[in-house]
N, C-alpha and C positions, 0 to 999 in steps of 0.2 A: 886936842878935841877934834873930832873927826867929823867932817859934814858931807852928807850924801848929795852929789851934784847930779841934777836931772836936766838933761838938755831941753830945749824948748820943743823940739818935736816929739820927745817921749811926754812930755806933759800935755802937748796938744793931742796927741794920740789917746791918752787917757781920758781928757776930757772930751773928745769926740764919741769914745766909747760910753762914756757915763750920760752924754746928751742922746745917743741912740738908745740906752736903756731908761733914760726918763720919757722919752715918747712913747716906746714900747710900752712902759708901765702904766702910763696915762692912758693909752689907748685900751689896754685891758681893763682898767678901772671903769671906763666909759662902756664898754661891752657888757661889764658886770652888771652896770646899773640900767640897762635895758630891759624892758620887759620881758618876760618869759613868755614864749609861744603860747604855751597852754593857759596862761592867764588871759591872752587876747583871744582864745578860741572858745573856751570853754566857759560856761556860765550856770548858775542855779538860781537865777532870777525867775519871779513870778509872772512877770510882765515885760512889755516892751521897754518901758521907761527903766525897770530895774536893769534889765539887760544894757541899755545904753549908758547908763549911771555905771554900771560894773564896768562896761568896755572903756568908758571915759578915764576911769580912775586906772585900769590896766595900762592905758597908753601915756601914762606919765614916766617921763623920762629921767626922772630924780636927779641925781647928781653927775648924769652922763653929759650934759654941756659943759659942765664944769671942767669935767676931766678931759674932754675934747678939746677946750681951748687950751688947757695946760700942754697937751700933746702938740697942739699947733703952734704955740709960742715957743716950745724947745725946739720942734722942728724948723721953723723959721729962723730961730737963732742960730742953729747948726748948720741949716743950708746957706745963709749969708757969710757964716765963716767958713764956708766949704769944708766942714768937719766931716760930712759923711761921705764914704767912698762911693756908695750906693744909696742915693735917697730916694729912688724911685719906688721901692717897695714900701717904705714910710709914708710917701705921698699918697699911694694906693691905698693903703690902709685908712689914712687919715680921711680920704675921700669917700670910704665906702662907709666908715661909720657916721661922717656927717651926712651923706645921703640918707642913711638908714634912721638918724636922729631926725631929719627933715621930714621924711615920710611918716614917722610915728607923730611927729607934732603936728602934721597937717592932718592925719586921721584923727588925732585928739580934738582939733578943731573942728572938723566936719562933724564927729560924733556930738560935740557939744552943741553944734548947731540944732542938729536932729532932735536933741534930746530937749532942746527948748522949743522946738516946733511941734513934737507930738502931743504934749498935754494941750496946747492951743489946739491943733487939729481934733483932738477927742472932743474939747469942749464945744467947738464949732460944729462937729458931727451931731453931738448930742442935741445942741439947740434945734440944728435941722431938722431933726428925726422927730423933736418935740413939737416943732410948728407943723410939720408933716401930720402928725397924729392930731393935732387941734385942728387942722383942716379938713381932717376925715370925719370929724365928729359933728 
């Protein structure tokens, strides 16, 4: 019975290649889960609140955070094991996606705050103008 013998370097090389693929695949999935540019830019709402609610929905990163986390875990494991000959490109790609996710989440929060403020502002303005009309009478 014949056994295939693989030396440690060959196995390590295979694993390093697989880890790089894992990082790249997770980053690709993260990018795929980011909002489309047109979804953030275009609207068919009838009023400001509709625009804001649509934008807030469009700014949902979905599973991008989970995939980014998977990419970072595989990257950290590979980097600590010194498995990557050139880890700089992966590190830059992770940082780019991470920054983009952060920017989208910040925008989502800001739009959410504005979507909460606009109805209150409208009501206050209506009350102010109603009081003004009463004073004019």
